[in-house]
N, C-alpha and C positions, 0 to 999 in steps of 0.2 A: 284749161286755158289754151295750150298749144293745139290740142285736138280740135277745139272749136274753130280755130283758124284753118287747120288742115281740112276740116269738113267743107270749107268754102272754096277750096282749090281742087282742080282736077287731079285725081290720084287713084291709085288702085287700093281699095279698102283692105284687101288681104295682105298688103305690104306694110301697113301701118300697125305699130311703129317698128317692129323688129327688122324686117327686111330692109327698109330704108335706113334705119340706124346702122345695121351691120354693114350694108354696102358703103355708107359714108365712111365708116371707120376703116374699111378695107381700102378705100381710095386715098384717104388723107392722113393716115397714121402709119409710121414706120413699123410699129408693133404688129399691126394686123395686115400689112401689105402681103399679098400672096396667100392669105389664109382663106379658108372656106367660111361661109356664114356660121356654120355650126361651131367652128373653132373660135370665132369671135364670140359667139353666145356662151361658150363654155369657159372662156378666159376673161370675161369682163362682167362686172357687176355695176349696173346703172340703176339709178332710181327712175321712177316713172317720168318725172319732169325731164330728166336728161334723155331718156328714150325718145319722148315726143319732141323735144327741142331739136335733137339731131335729125329726126325724121323730117320735121318741118324745114330745117335748113337744107336738106337734100332736095326736097320739093322746090324750094325757092330757087336753088341752083339750076334745076332742070326746067322750070316753067318759063314761058314767054312773058314779057311785061304785060301783054294784054290780058293774060290769065289772072293778074293781080290788080287790075284797074278798079275793081269794086270793093277792095278791102278798105275798111274804115281806118281812121287815125289810131284807134285803140288796137286794131288788128296789126297795124304797122309797128306799133310799140311792142306788141307781143312778138312779132317777127324779129325785131332788134334784140329783144331779150333772148330769144331762141338762138340767134347767131352768137351772142356773147357767151352763152352756156356752151354751145358747140365749140367755140374757139378754146375755151378752158378745157374741155374734154380732150380735144386734139392735142393741146399743149401738154396735158398730163400724160397722154400715151406716147408722145414723141420725146418726152424727157426720160422715159424709162429705157 
């Protein structure tokens, strides 16, 4: 589901989902701030949905509005779900 929306957006395929996921956590969580990507990978266990949801959220943060103009209503709903999952992931790591 999240990967289908990611595929419609400009992105680097080799960065999906791990690099985007790890970079997002490094930027927005106190637990992983200042950590390397490999430290994030070794200290965090995410399921596939969370990996792709966080990756999609990072893409959405980095894209220009024009890059998203052709997304459908269903795609937008998936994006909203990805953002909600990402907010929960960030909250979980910031509470520790």
